[in-house]
N, CA and C atoms of all chains as a GROMACS GRO file, in nm:
protein
  609
    1MET      N    1   0.084  -0.119   0.000
    1MET     CA    2   0.000   0.000   0.000
    1MET      C    3   0.088   0.124   0.000
    2PHE      N    4   0.041   0.223  -0.071
    2PHE     CA    5   0.109   0.353  -0.070
    2PHE      C    6   0.005   0.457  -0.029
    3VAL      N    7   0.034   0.524   0.081
    3VAL     CA    8  -0.057   0.623   0.136
    3VAL      C    9  -0.012   0.760   0.087
    4VAL      N   10  -0.101   0.831   0.021
    4VAL     CA   11  -0.064   0.958  -0.042
    4VAL      C   12  -0.162   1.067  -0.001
    5ARG      N   13  -0.108   1.186   0.017
    5ARG     CA   14  -0.194   1.301   0.044
    5ARG      C   15  -0.132   1.424  -0.022
    6MET      N   16  -0.213   1.526  -0.037
    6MET     CA   17  -0.167   1.652  -0.094
    6MET      C   18  -0.111   1.738   0.019
    7ARG      N   19   0.001   1.801  -0.004
    7ARG     CA   20   0.056   1.900   0.088
    7ARG      C   21   0.091   2.023   0.007
    8GLY      N   22   0.011   2.127   0.023
    8GLY     CA   23   0.028   2.244  -0.062
    8GLY      C   24  -0.010   2.207  -0.204
    9ASP      N   25   0.086   2.219  -0.294
    9ASP     CA   26   0.058   2.183  -0.432
    9ASP      C   27   0.133   2.058  -0.476
   10ARG      N   28   0.183   1.981  -0.378
   10ARG     CA   29   0.260   1.862  -0.411
   10ARG      C   30   0.202   1.740  -0.340
   11LEU      N   31   0.222   1.626  -0.403
   11LEU     CA   32   0.182   1.501  -0.342
   11LEU      C   33   0.294   1.451  -0.251
   12GLU      N   34   0.256   1.394  -0.139
   12GLU     CA   35   0.357   1.333  -0.054
   12GLU      C   36   0.315   1.194  -0.010
   13LEU      N   37   0.417   1.113   0.013
   13LEU     CA   38   0.397   0.976   0.057
   13LEU      C   39   0.405   0.974   0.209
   14THR      N   40   0.312   0.904   0.271
   14THR     CA   41   0.313   0.894   0.416
   14THR      C   42   0.269   0.754   0.455
   15GLY      N   43   0.237   0.732   0.581
   15GLY     CA   44   0.190   0.600   0.623
   15GLY      C   45   0.217   0.576   0.769
   16PRO      N   46   0.147   0.480   0.830
   16PRO     CA   47   0.160   0.455   0.974
   16PRO      C   48   0.295   0.394   1.012
   17CYS      N   49   0.364   0.337   0.915
   17CYS     CA   50   0.495   0.281   0.942
   17CYS      C   51   0.604   0.365   0.875
   18GLY      N   52   0.575   0.491   0.848
   18GLY     CA   53   0.670   0.577   0.780
   18GLY      C   54   0.633   0.599   0.635
   19PRO      N   55   0.693   0.702   0.573
   19PRO     CA   56   0.662   0.734   0.433
   19PRO      C   57   0.730   0.636   0.337
   20ASP      N   58   0.675   0.518   0.324
   20ASP     CA   59   0.736   0.413   0.243
   20ASP      C   60   0.625   0.313   0.210
   21ALA      N   61   0.659   0.212   0.133
   21ALA     CA   62   0.561   0.106   0.106
   21ALA      C   63   0.517   0.042   0.237
   22TRP      N   64   0.389   0.020   0.248
   22TRP     CA   65   0.332  -0.036   0.372
   22TRP      C   66   0.281  -0.175   0.337
   23TYR      N   67   0.346  -0.278   0.394
   23TYR     CA   68   0.312  -0.415   0.358
   23TYR      C   69   0.208  -0.473   0.452
   24ILE      N   70   0.108  -0.534   0.393
   24ILE     CA   71  -0.001  -0.596   0.468
   24ILE      C   72  -0.023  -0.735   0.412
   25GLU      N   73  -0.045  -0.830   0.500
   25GLU     CA   74  -0.072  -0.966   0.454
   25GLU      C   75  -0.220  -0.985   0.425
   26SER      N   76  -0.247  -1.058   0.319
   26SER     CA   77  -0.384  -1.096   0.288
   26SER      C   78  -0.388  -1.248   0.283
   27HIS      N   79  -0.475  -1.307   0.363
   27HIS     CA   80  -0.481  -1.453   0.372
   27HIS      C   81  -0.591  -1.505   0.279
   28ASP      N   82  -0.597  -1.638   0.269
   28ASP     CA   83  -0.692  -1.698   0.174
   28ASP      C   84  -0.836  -1.650   0.197
   29GLU      N   85  -0.871  -1.633   0.322
   29GLU     CA   86  -1.010  -1.597   0.353
   29GLU      C   87  -1.036  -1.446   0.347
   30ASP      N   88  -0.932  -1.369   0.322
   30ASP     CA   89  -0.945  -1.223   0.325
   30ASP      C   90  -0.984  -1.165   0.190
   31ASP      N   91  -1.053  -1.053   0.196
   31ASP     CA   92  -1.077  -0.969   0.078
   31ASP      C   93  -0.973  -0.857   0.087
   32PRO      N   94  -0.877  -0.852  -0.004
   32PRO     CA   95  -0.771  -0.752   0.008
   32PRO      C   96  -0.822  -0.608   0.022
   33MET      N   97  -0.926  -0.575  -0.051
   33MET     CA   98  -0.980  -0.439  -0.042
   33MET      C   99  -1.033  -0.411   0.098
   34GLU      N  100  -1.100  -0.510   0.157
   34GLU     CA  101  -1.155  -0.492   0.292
   34GLU      C  102  -1.041  -0.473   0.394
   35ILE      N  103  -0.935  -0.550   0.377
   35ILE     CA  104  -0.821  -0.538   0.468
   35ILE      C  105  -0.759  -0.399   0.457
   36VAL      N  106  -0.739  -0.353   0.334
   36VAL     CA  107  -0.678  -0.222   0.313
   36VAL      C  108  -0.763  -0.112   0.374
   37LYS      N  109  -0.893  -0.117   0.348
   37LYS     CA  110  -0.981  -0.012   0.400
   37LYS      C  111  -0.986  -0.017   0.553
   38ARG      N  112  -0.994  -0.135   0.609
   38ARG     CA  113  -1.006  -0.148   0.754
   38ARG      C  114  -0.881  -0.100   0.825
   39LEU      N  115  -0.765  -0.146   0.781
   39LEU     CA  116  -0.642  -0.104   0.848
   39LEU      C  117  -0.616   0.045   0.828
   40SER      N  118  -0.643   0.096   0.710
   40SER     CA  119  -0.626   0.239   0.685
   40SER      C  120  -0.715   0.320   0.778
   41THR      N  121  -0.840   0.280   0.788
   41THR     CA  122  -0.936   0.353   0.871
   41THR      C  123  -0.896   0.345   1.018
   42ASN      N  124  -0.859   0.228   1.062
   42ASN     CA  125  -0.824   0.210   1.203
   42ASN      C  126  -0.702   0.292   1.243
   43LEU      N  127  -0.607   0.306   1.153
   43LEU     CA  128  -0.480   0.371   1.189
   43LEU      C  129  -0.474   0.519   1.149
   44MET      N  130  -0.550   0.558   1.047
   44MET     CA  131  -0.536   0.696   0.998
   44MET      C  132  -0.669   0.767   0.979
   45GLY      N  133  -0.777   0.698   0.998
   45GLY     CA  134  -0.908   0.756   0.968
   45GLY      C  135  -0.953   0.714   0.829
   46PRO      N  136  -1.081   0.732   0.800
   46PRO     CA  137  -1.135   0.687   0.671
   46PRO      C  138  -1.064   0.752   0.553
   47PRO      N  139  -1.018   0.674   0.457
   47PRO     CA  140  -0.952   0.732   0.340
   47PRO      C  141  -1.053   0.794   0.245
   48LEU      N  142  -1.003   0.888   0.162
   48LEU     CA  143  -1.088   0.947   0.059
   48LEU      C  144  -1.107   0.850  -0.056
   49LEU      N  145  -1.002   0.773  -0.081
   49LEU     CA  146  -1.004   0.686  -0.198
   49LEU      C  147  -0.910   0.569  -0.176
   50VAL      N  148  -0.953   0.451  -0.218
   50VAL     CA  149  -0.868   0.331  -0.213
   50VAL      C  150  -0.880   0.264  -0.349
   51HIS      N  151  -0.767   0.237  -0.409
   51HIS     CA  152  -0.774   0.172  -0.540
   51HIS      C  153  -0.653   0.084  -0.564
   52SER      N  154  -0.678  -0.034  -0.620
   52SER     CA  155  -0.570  -0.123  -0.657
   52SER      C  156  -0.518  -0.083  -0.794
   53THR      N  157  -0.386  -0.071  -0.807
   53THR     CA  158  -0.332  -0.014  -0.930
   53THR      C  159  -0.244  -0.108  -1.010
   54SER      N  160  -0.187  -0.210  -0.948
   54SER     CA  161  -0.099  -0.300  -1.022
   54SER      C  162  -0.073  -0.425  -0.939
   55TRP      N  163  -0.008  -0.524  -1.002
   55TRP     CA  164   0.036  -0.641  -0.927
   55TRP      C  165   0.173  -0.680  -0.978
   56ARG      N  166   0.247  -0.754  -0.892
   56ARG     CA  167   0.377  -0.805  -0.933
   56ARG      C  168   0.411  -0.924  -0.846
   57ARG      N  169   0.507  -1.003  -0.893
   57ARG     CA  170   0.552  -1.117  -0.813
   57ARG      C  171   0.645  -1.067  -0.704
   58GLY      N  172   0.633  -1.129  -0.586
   58GLY     CA  173   0.722  -1.095  -0.477
   58GLY      C  174   0.751  -1.220  -0.395
   59LYS      N  175   0.831  -1.202  -0.292
   59LYS     CA  176   0.865  -1.315  -0.206
   59LYS      C  177   0.736  -1.371  -0.144
   60GLY      N  178   0.707  -1.497  -0.168
   60GLY     CA  179   0.591  -1.558  -0.105
   60GLY      C  180   0.462  -1.548  -0.184
   61GLY      N  181   0.465  -1.479  -0.299
   61GLY     CA  182   0.342  -1.474  -0.376
   61GLY      C  183   0.325  -1.347  -0.455
   62VAL      N  184   0.201  -1.310  -0.473
   62VAL     CA  185   0.168  -1.192  -0.553
   62VAL      C  186   0.156  -1.070  -0.463
   63LEU      N  187   0.215  -0.961  -0.507
   63LEU     CA  188   0.201  -0.834  -0.438
   63LEU      C  189   0.100  -0.749  -0.514
   64LEU      N  190  -0.006  -0.714  -0.446
   64LEU     CA  191  -0.109  -0.631  -0.505
   64LEU      C  192  -0.089  -0.489  -0.452
   65SER      N  193  -0.066  -0.394  -0.542
   65SER     CA  194  -0.040  -0.257  -0.497
   65SER      C  195  -0.169  -0.179  -0.486
   66PHE      N  196  -0.183  -0.106  -0.377
   66PHE     CA  197  -0.298  -0.020  -0.356
   66PHE      C  198  -0.249   0.123  -0.334
   67LEU      N  199  -0.328   0.216  -0.382
   67LEU     CA  200  -0.306   0.356  -0.349
   67LEU      C  201  -0.418   0.397  -0.252
   68VAL      N  202  -0.378   0.455  -0.141
   68VAL     CA  203  -0.474   0.503  -0.041
   68VAL      C  204  -0.458   0.655  -0.033
   69VAL      N  205  -0.564   0.727  -0.060
   69VAL     CA  206  -0.559   0.872  -0.060
   69VAL      C  207  -0.621   0.927   0.068
   70LEU      N  208  -0.545   1.010   0.138
   70LEU     CA  209  -0.595   1.076   0.259
   70LEU      C  210  -0.625   1.221   0.230
   71ASP      N  211  -0.710   1.277   0.315
   71ASP     CA  212  -0.733   1.422   0.310
   71ASP      C  213  -0.604   1.494   0.351
   72GLU      N  214  -0.586   1.614   0.302
   72GLU     CA  215  -0.462   1.687   0.328
   72GLU      C  216  -0.432   1.702   0.477
   73ASN      N  217  -0.535   1.715   0.558
   73ASN     CA  218  -0.514   1.738   0.700
   73ASN      C  219  -0.530   1.613   0.785
   74GLN      N  220  -0.537   1.501   0.720
   74GLN     CA  221  -0.559   1.375   0.791
   74GLN      C  222  -0.427   1.316   0.839
   75ALA      N  223  -0.431   1.254   0.957
   75ALA     CA  224  -0.311   1.188   1.013
   75ALA      C  225  -0.192   1.282   1.009
   76ALA      N  226  -0.212   1.402   1.060
   76ALA     CA  227  -0.108   1.506   1.051
   76ALA      C  228   0.019   1.469   1.126
   77ASP      N  229   0.007   1.374   1.220
   77ASP     CA  230   0.123   1.336   1.298
   77ASP      C  231   0.217   1.244   1.222
   78LEU      N  232   0.173   1.193   1.110
   78LEU     CA  233   0.256   1.101   1.032
   78LEU      C  234   0.349   1.178   0.940
   79ALA      N  235   0.476   1.138   0.941
   79ALA     CA  236   0.575   1.204   0.855
   79ALA      C  237   0.546   1.175   0.709
   80GLY      N  238   0.581   1.271   0.624
   80GLY     CA  239   0.562   1.252   0.481
   80GLY      C  240   0.683   1.298   0.404
   81VAL      N  241   0.701   1.243   0.284
   81VAL     CA  242   0.809   1.287   0.195
   81VAL      C  243   0.748   1.318   0.059
   82PRO      N  244   0.798   1.423  -0.007
   82PRO     CA  245   0.743   1.456  -0.139
   82PRO      C  246   0.764   1.342  -0.238
   83ILE      N  247   0.666   1.323  -0.323
   83ILE     CA  248   0.677   1.220  -0.426
   83ILE      C  249   0.743   1.282  -0.549
   84THR      N  250   0.846   1.214  -0.598
   84THR     CA  251   0.916   1.261  -0.717
   84THR      C  252   0.879   1.173  -0.836
   85ARG      N  253   0.893   1.229  -0.954
   85ARG     CA  254   0.860   1.155  -1.076
   85ARG      C  255   0.965   1.047  -1.101
   86ALA      N  256   0.925   0.941  -1.170
   86ALA     CA  257   1.017   0.831  -1.202
   86ALA      C  258   0.981   0.774  -1.338
   87GLU      N  259   1.078   0.716  -1.404
   87GLU     CA  260   1.050   0.643  -1.527
   87GLU      C  261   0.988   0.509  -1.488
   88LEU      N  262   0.894   0.462  -1.568
   88LEU     CA  263   0.833   0.332  -1.540
   88LEU      C  264   0.930   0.218  -1.571
   89ALA      N  265   0.919   0.108  -1.496
   89ALA     CA  266   0.996  -0.013  -1.525
   89ALA      C  267   0.925  -0.085  -1.638
   90ARG      N  268   0.998  -0.114  -1.743
   90ARG     CA  269   0.936  -0.179  -1.858
   90ARG      C  270   1.024  -0.293  -1.910
   91ASN      N  271   0.964  -0.379  -1.991
   91ASN     CA  272   1.038  -0.487  -2.058
   91ASN      C  273   0.972  -0.508  -2.194
   92SER      N  274   0.961  -0.631  -2.239
   92SER     CA  275   0.907  -0.657  -2.372
   92SER      C  276   0.755  -0.664  -2.368
   93ALA      N  277   0.697  -0.692  -2.483
   93ALA     CA  278   0.551  -0.700  -2.493
   93ALA      C  279   0.494  -0.819  -2.416
   94THR      N  280   0.577  -0.920  -2.389
   94THR     CA  281   0.526  -1.039  -2.322
   94THR      C  282   0.594  -1.067  -2.189
   95GLU      N  283   0.683  -0.981  -2.148
   95GLU     CA  284   0.752  -1.002  -2.020
   95GLU      C  285   0.750  -0.875  -1.936
   96ALA      N  286   0.730  -0.894  -1.806
   96ALA     CA  287   0.732  -0.780  -1.715
   96ALA      C  288   0.875  -0.737  -1.688
   97ALA      N  289   0.891  -0.619  -1.631
   97ALA     CA  290   1.023  -0.570  -1.598
   97ALA      C  291   1.092  -0.664  -1.500
   98LYS      N  292   1.224  -0.672  -1.511
   98LYS     CA  293   1.300  -0.763  -1.425
   98LYS      C  294   1.311  -0.711  -1.283
   99GLY      N  295   1.311  -0.584  -1.268
   99GLY     CA  296   1.319  -0.526  -1.135
   99GLY      C  297   1.239  -0.398  -1.129
  100ILE      N  298   1.193  -0.362  -1.010
  100ILE     CA  299   1.113  -0.241  -0.997
  100ILE      C  300   1.134  -0.181  -0.858
  101SER      N  301   1.138  -0.050  -0.853
  101SER     CA  302   1.156   0.016  -0.724
  101SER      C  303   1.021   0.067  -0.674
  102ALA      N  304   1.018   0.102  -0.547
  102ALA     CA  305   0.894   0.154  -0.490
  102ALA      C  306   0.853   0.283  -0.562
  103ASN      N  307   0.951   0.366  -0.597
  103ASN     CA  308   0.920   0.490  -0.669
  103ASN      C  309   0.849   0.463  -0.801
  104GLN      N  310   0.891   0.356  -0.868
  104GLN     CA  311   0.830   0.322  -0.996
  104GLN      C  312   0.688   0.269  -0.977
  105VAL      N  313   0.665   0.197  -0.868
  105VAL     CA  314   0.530   0.149  -0.840
  105VAL      C  315   0.438   0.268  -0.813
  106VAL      N  316   0.488   0.365  -0.736
  106VAL     CA  317   0.410   0.485  -0.706
  106VAL      C  318   0.383   0.564  -0.834
  107GLU      N  319   0.485   0.577  -0.917
  107GLU     CA  320   0.468   0.648  -1.045
  107GLU      C  321   0.356   0.586  -1.126
  108HIS      N  322   0.359   0.454  -1.138
  108HIS     CA  323   0.254   0.388  -1.214
  108HIS      C  324   0.118   0.407  -1.146
  109ALA      N  325   0.114   0.397  -1.014
  109ALA     CA  326  -0.012   0.413  -0.942
  109ALA      C  327  -0.074   0.550  -0.970
  110LEU      N  328   0.009   0.653  -0.974
  110LEU     CA  329  -0.042   0.787  -1.000
  110LEU      C  330  -0.082   0.804  -1.146
  111ARG      N  331  -0.012   0.737  -1.235
  111ARG     CA  332  -0.054   0.742  -1.376
  111ARG      C  333  -0.189   0.672  -1.389
  112HIS      N  334  -0.208   0.565  -1.314
  112HIS     CA  335  -0.337   0.496  -1.317
  112HIS      C  336  -0.447   0.586  -1.260
  113MET      N  337  -0.414   0.659  -1.156
  113MET     CA  338  -0.512   0.753  -1.100
  113MET      C  339  -0.544   0.862  -1.200
  114ALA      N  340  -0.444   0.902  -1.279
  114ALA     CA  341  -0.468   1.003  -1.382
  114ALA      C  342  -0.573   0.952  -1.482
  115TRP      N  343  -0.562   0.826  -1.515
  115TRP     CA  344  -0.660   0.765  -1.605
  115TRP      C  345  -0.798   0.762  -1.540
  116LEU      N  346  -0.801   0.714  -1.417
  116LEU     CA  347  -0.929   0.702  -1.349
  116LEU      C  348  -0.995   0.838  -1.327
  117SER      N  349  -0.914   0.941  -1.302
  117SER     CA  350  -0.970   1.074  -1.278
  117SER      C  351  -1.044   1.125  -1.402
  118GLN      N  352  -1.006   1.072  -1.518
  118GLN     CA  353  -1.074   1.110  -1.641
  118GLN      C  354  -1.187   1.014  -1.675
  119ASP      N  355  -1.174   0.890  -1.632
  119ASP     CA  356  -1.265   0.784  -1.678
  119ASP      C  357  -1.372   0.746  -1.576
  120ASP      N  358  -1.347   0.773  -1.450
  120ASP     CA  359  -1.434   0.724  -1.343
  120ASP      C  360  -1.487   0.842  -1.261
  121VAL      N  361  -1.616   0.865  -1.268
  121VAL     CA  362  -1.672   0.982  -1.199
  121VAL      C  363  -1.656   0.971  -1.048
  122ALA      N  364  -1.660   0.848  -0.995
  122ALA     CA  365  -1.644   0.832  -0.850
  122ALA      C  366  -1.504   0.875  -0.805
  123VAL      N  367  -1.403   0.840  -0.884
  123VAL     CA  368  -1.266   0.879  -0.851
  123VAL      C  369  -1.251   1.030  -0.867
  124ARG      N  370  -1.302   1.082  -0.975
  124ARG     CA  371  -1.289   1.226  -1.000
  124ARG      C  372  -1.358   1.307  -0.890
  125SER      N  373  -1.469   1.257  -0.844
  125SER     CA  374  -1.544   1.328  -0.739
  125SER      C  375  -1.472   1.324  -0.605
  126ALA      N  376  -1.396   1.220  -0.581
  126ALA     CA  377  -1.328   1.203  -0.452
  126ALA      C  378  -1.204   1.290  -0.441
  127LEU      N  379  -1.151   1.333  -0.555
  127LEU     CA  380  -1.024   1.407  -0.554
  127LEU      C  381  -1.049   1.557  -0.563
  128SER      N  382  -0.962   1.631  -0.492
  128SER     CA  383  -0.974   1.778  -0.489
  128SER      C  384  -0.925   1.838  -0.622
  129PRO      N  385  -0.959   1.962  -0.648
  129PRO     CA  386  -0.904   2.029  -0.767
  129PRO      C  387  -0.753   2.030  -0.770
  130ALA      N  388  -0.691   2.041  -0.653
  130ALA     CA  389  -0.545   2.038  -0.647
  130ALA      C  390  -0.491   1.901  -0.692
  131TRP      N  391  -0.556   1.797  -0.649
  131TRP     CA  392  -0.518   1.662  -0.692
  131TRP      C  393  -0.532   1.649  -0.843
  132LEU      N  394  -0.644   1.691  -0.895
  132LEU     CA  395  -0.667   1.678  -1.040
  132LEU      C  396  -0.565   1.758  -1.119
  133ALA      N  397  -0.525   1.871  -1.064
  133ALA     CA  398  -0.423   1.953  -1.131
  133ALA      C  399  -0.290   1.879  -1.136
  134VAL      N  400  -0.253   1.813  -1.028
  134VAL     CA  401  -0.128   1.737  -1.026
  134VAL      C  402  -0.137   1.618  -1.121
  135LEU      N  403  -0.248   1.547  -1.118
  135LEU     CA  404  -0.263   1.429  -1.204
  135LEU      C  405  -0.264   1.465  -1.352
  136ALA      N  406  -0.298   1.587  -1.383
  136ALA     CA  407  -0.298   1.629  -1.523
  136ALA      C  408  -0.157   1.620  -1.583
  137GLY      N  409  -0.055   1.617  -1.500
  137GLY     CA  410   0.082   1.606  -1.548
  137GLY      C  411   0.129   1.463  -1.567
  138TYR      N  412   0.042   1.366  -1.536
  138TYR     CA  413   0.077   1.225  -1.551
  138TYR      C  414   0.011   1.167  -1.676
  139VAL      N  415   0.086   1.084  -1.750
  139VAL     CA  416   0.029   1.014  -1.865
  139VAL      C  417  -0.058   0.900  -1.813
  140PRO      N  418  -0.186   0.894  -1.849
  140PRO     CA  419  -0.276   0.791  -1.796
  140PRO      C  420  -0.230   0.649  -1.828
  141GLU      N  421  -0.241   0.558  -1.730
  141GLU     CA  422  -0.202   0.418  -1.746
  141GLU      C  423  -0.309   0.328  -1.685
  142PRO      N  424  -0.335   0.211  -1.746
  142PRO     CA  425  -0.431   0.116  -1.687
  142PRO      C  426  -0.367   0.034  -1.575
  143PHE      N  427  -0.451  -0.044  -1.502
  143PHE     CA  428  -0.402  -0.144  -1.407
  143PHE      C  429  -0.319  -0.244  -1.487
  144ARG      N  430  -0.202  -0.281  -1.435
  144ARG     CA  431  -0.126  -0.379  -1.509
  144ARG      C  432  -0.024  -0.452  -1.422
  145HIS      N  433   0.028  -0.559  -1.478
  145HIS     CA  434   0.136  -0.637  -1.420
  145HIS      C  435   0.265  -0.559  -1.443
  146ILE      N  436   0.335  -0.530  -1.333
  146ILE     CA  437   0.451  -0.443  -1.350
  146ILE      C  438   0.584  -0.507  -1.312
  147GLY      N  439   0.585  -0.632  -1.279
  147GLY     CA  440   0.717  -0.692  -1.254
  147GLY      C  441   0.713  -0.811  -1.161
  148MET      N  442   2.351  -0.386   2.953
  148MET     CA  443   2.345  -0.470   3.073
  148MET      C  444   2.235  -0.417   3.165
  149SER      N  445   2.146  -0.506   3.213
  149SER     CA  446   2.034  -0.462   3.292
  149SER      C  447   2.080  -0.438   3.436
  150LYS      N  448   2.008  -0.350   3.502
  150LYS     CA  449   2.041  -0.324   3.641
  150LYS      C  450   1.995  -0.443   3.725
  151GLU      N  451   2.060  -0.462   3.839
  151GLU     CA  452   2.024  -0.575   3.924
  151GLU      C  453   1.878  -0.562   3.963
  152GLY      N  454   1.801  -0.674   3.953
  152GLY     CA  455   1.661  -0.674   3.990
  152GLY      C  456   1.568  -0.632   3.879
  153GLN      N  457   1.617  -0.582   3.765
  153GLN     CA  458   1.531  -0.540   3.657
  153GLN      C  459   1.545  -0.637   3.541
  154ALA      N  460   1.430  -0.671   3.476
  154ALA     CA  461   1.432  -0.760   3.361
  154ALA      C  462   1.499  -0.689   3.244
  155ALA      N  463   1.565  -0.770   3.160
  155ALA     CA  464   1.635  -0.714   3.044
  155ALA      C  465   1.534  -0.656   2.946
  156ILE      N  466   1.572  -0.546   2.883
  156ILE     CA  467   1.488  -0.482   2.782
  156ILE      C  468   1.527  -0.535   2.645
  157LEU      N  469   1.429  -0.578   2.572
  157LEU     CA  470   1.449  -0.629   2.437
  157LEU      C  471   1.395  -0.530   2.335
  158VAL      N  472   1.451  -0.534   2.216
  158VAL     CA  473   1.407  -0.447   2.107
  158VAL      C  474   1.374  -0.535   1.986
  159VAL      N  475   1.262  -0.503   1.923
  159VAL     CA  476   1.226  -0.570   1.798
  159VAL      C  477   1.206  -0.462   1.692
  160ALA      N  478   1.272  -0.480   1.579
  160ALA     CA  479   1.258  -0.387   1.467
  160ALA      C  480   1.168  -0.449   1.362
  161CYS      N  481   1.054  -0.387   1.340
  161CYS     CA  482   0.967  -0.436   1.235
  161CYS      C  483   1.028  -0.402   1.100
  162ALA      N  484   0.999  -0.481   0.998
  162ALA     CA  485   1.051  -0.454   0.865
  162ALA      C  486   1.006  -0.318   0.813
  163CYS      N  487   0.899  -0.266   0.870
  163CYS     CA  488   0.849  -0.136   0.826
  163CYS      C  489   0.926  -0.020   0.889
  164GLY      N  490   1.012  -0.052   0.985
  164GLY     CA  491   1.094   0.053   1.045
  164GLY      C  492   1.056   0.088   1.188
  165ILE      N  493   0.941   0.045   1.231
  165ILE     CA  494   0.898   0.073   1.367
  165ILE      C  495   0.982  -0.009   1.466
  166LEU      N  496   1.028   0.057   1.571
  166LEU     CA  497   1.103  -0.011   1.676
  166LEU      C  498   1.014  -0.027   1.797
  167MET      N  499   1.015  -0.146   1.857
  167MET     CA  500   0.936  -0.174   1.976
  167MET      C  501   1.028  -0.229   2.083
  168ARG      N  502   1.003  -0.191   2.208
  168ARG     CA  503   1.092  -0.234   2.316
  168ARG      C  504   1.010  -0.271   2.438
  169GLY      N  505   1.071  -0.356   2.520
  169GLY     CA  506   1.007  -0.396   2.645
  169GLY      C  507   1.072  -0.522   2.699
  170THR      N  508   1.030  -0.562   2.816
  170THR     CA  509   1.077  -0.688   2.872
  170THR      C  510   1.017  -0.803   2.790
  171VAL      N  511   1.058  -0.921   2.818
  171VAL     CA  512   1.007  -1.038   2.746
  171VAL      C  513   0.854  -1.043   2.754
  172ASP      N  514   0.802  -1.019   2.873
  172ASP     CA  515   0.657  -1.027   2.890
  172ASP      C  516   0.585  -0.908   2.826
  173GLU      N  517   0.654  -0.794   2.815
  173GLU     CA  518   0.591  -0.674   2.758
  173GLU      C  519   0.596  -0.676   2.606
  174ILE      N  520   0.710  -0.719   2.552
  174ILE     CA  521   0.732  -0.698   2.409
  174ILE      C  522   0.649  -0.793   2.322
  175VAL      N  523   0.619  -0.911   2.373
  175VAL     CA  524   0.543  -1.007   2.291
  175VAL      C  525   0.406  -0.950   2.254
  176PRO      N  526   0.325  -0.906   2.350
  176PRO     CA  527   0.196  -0.849   2.310
  176PRO      C  528   0.209  -0.719   2.231
  177ILE      N  529   0.313  -0.641   2.256
  177ILE     CA  530   0.332  -0.517   2.180
  177ILE      C  531   0.355  -0.549   2.032
  178VAL      N  532   0.445  -0.642   2.006
  178VAL     CA  533   0.475  -0.678   1.867
  178VAL      C  534   0.356  -0.745   1.801
  179GLN      N  535   0.290  -0.833   1.876
  179GLN     CA  536   0.173  -0.901   1.819
  179GLN      C  537   0.064  -0.799   1.782
  180LYS      N  538   0.046  -0.700   1.865
  180LYS     CA  539  -0.055  -0.596   1.838
  180LYS      C  540  -0.017  -0.515   1.713
  181HIS      N  541   0.110  -0.477   1.704
  181HIS     CA  542   0.155  -0.401   1.588
  181HIS      C  543   0.140  -0.485   1.460
  182ALA      N  544   0.180  -0.611   1.468
  182ALA     CA  545   0.173  -0.698   1.350
  182ALA      C  546   0.028  -0.713   1.302
  183LYS      N  547  -0.063  -0.728   1.398
  183LYS     CA  548  -0.204  -0.747   1.362
  183LYS      C  549  -0.266  -0.619   1.310
  184GLU      N  550  -0.244  -0.508   1.381
  184GLU     CA  551  -0.312  -0.383   1.347
  184GLU      C  552  -0.252  -0.314   1.227
  185SER      N  553  -0.122  -0.328   1.208
  185SER     CA  554  -0.056  -0.256   1.098
  185SER      C  555  -0.029  -0.342   0.976
  186HIS      N  556  -0.023  -0.473   0.995
  186HIS     CA  557   0.016  -0.559   0.883
  186HIS      C  558  -0.076  -0.680   0.863
  187ASN      N  559  -0.181  -0.691   0.942
  187ASN     CA  560  -0.274  -0.804   0.932
  187ASN      C  561  -0.201  -0.937   0.946
  188MET      N  562  -0.098  -0.939   1.029
  188MET     CA  563  -0.018  -1.059   1.047
  188MET      C  564  -0.039  -1.118   1.186
  189GLN      N  565  -0.038  -1.250   1.190
  189GLN     CA  566  -0.042  -1.321   1.317
  189GLN      C  567   0.101  -1.368   1.345
  190VAL      N  568   0.157  -1.330   1.457
  190VAL     CA  569   0.292  -1.375   1.491
  190VAL      C  570   0.286  -1.443   1.627
  191THR      N  571   0.362  -1.550   1.639
  191THR     CA  572   0.364  -1.625   1.764
  191THR      C  573   0.465  -1.564   1.861
  192ARG      N  574   0.457  -1.607   1.984
  192ARG     CA  575   0.554  -1.564   2.084
  192ARG      C  576   0.694  -1.601   2.037
  193GLU      N  577   0.705  -1.719   1.980
  193GLU     CA  578   0.836  -1.765   1.932
  193GLU      C  579   0.887  -1.676   1.818
  194ASP      N  580   0.797  -1.635   1.729
  194ASP     CA  581   0.836  -1.544   1.620
  194ASP      C  582   0.894  -1.416   1.678
  195VAL      N  583   0.824  -1.361   1.777
  195VAL     CA  584   0.865  -1.235   1.836
  195VAL      C  585   1.002  -1.249   1.902
  196LEU      N  586   1.015  -1.351   1.982
  196LEU     CA  587   1.139  -1.365   2.058
  196LEU      C  588   1.257  -1.398   1.967
  197SER      N  589   1.230  -1.462   1.853
  197SER     CA  590   1.339  -1.493   1.761
  197SER      C  591   1.393  -1.366   1.695
  198ARG      N  592   1.313  -1.261   1.689
  198ARG     CA  593   1.355  -1.135   1.628
  198ARG      C  594   1.404  -1.034   1.731
  199ALA      N  595   1.382  -1.066   1.858
  199ALA     CA  596   1.418  -0.970   1.963
  199ALA      C  597   1.567  -0.970   1.990
  200ARG      N  598   1.618  -0.850   2.016
  200ARG     CA  599   1.759  -0.834   2.051
  200ARG      C  600   1.768  -0.753   2.178
  201PRO      N  601   1.869  -0.779   2.260
  201PRO     CA  602   1.885  -0.698   2.382
  201PRO      C  603   1.909  -0.552   2.345
  202GLU      N  604   1.849  -0.464   2.421
  202GLU     CA  605   1.870  -0.322   2.394
  202GLU      C  606   2.014  -0.286   2.425
  203ALA      N  607   2.073  -0.212   2.334
  203ALA     CA  608   2.214  -0.174   2.350
  203ALA      C  609   2.233  -0.077   2.466
   0.00000   0.00000   0.00000
């Protein structure tokens, strides 16, 4: 999970375990979306938006990436770091990238949000004008396998 | 080194960066609570103690 909020005119990464990827286990009986929403709400308050943006292979199985959007003033006690742009990890038409960094996962997640902000009225309605302005700088991308 | 009469303090570092500390009896429920609430993980007492290190 990547927890993101707007600070001024920039997006920043935050989270209950620090401004970094937040790993959560999902068991056979779990609904990943329910787990993400419940833990986010319990630790930071109800999110504005939760969306799964990509998947990749990882140690022990599949890693499903989620973007969790908080209100700008939510969980103010949690440290945040500005999100910087990154090139996407890519490979051939039939193979995923060999390696991927957290920054690249976040980059793709925000490009996916850029797409949804144009395509999905529920997503567009949940995001502030400041968010939409930032997403306008991202090339829209669909949900995909990224590595 | 612990003071005479006081239980040793252990430290557990979660992979997410959070540090937790306490005596053997304190740290197990602390880590289990963090694992469940922050990571949806169930960890046993043995898991916790295998990751615990004496506080420097």
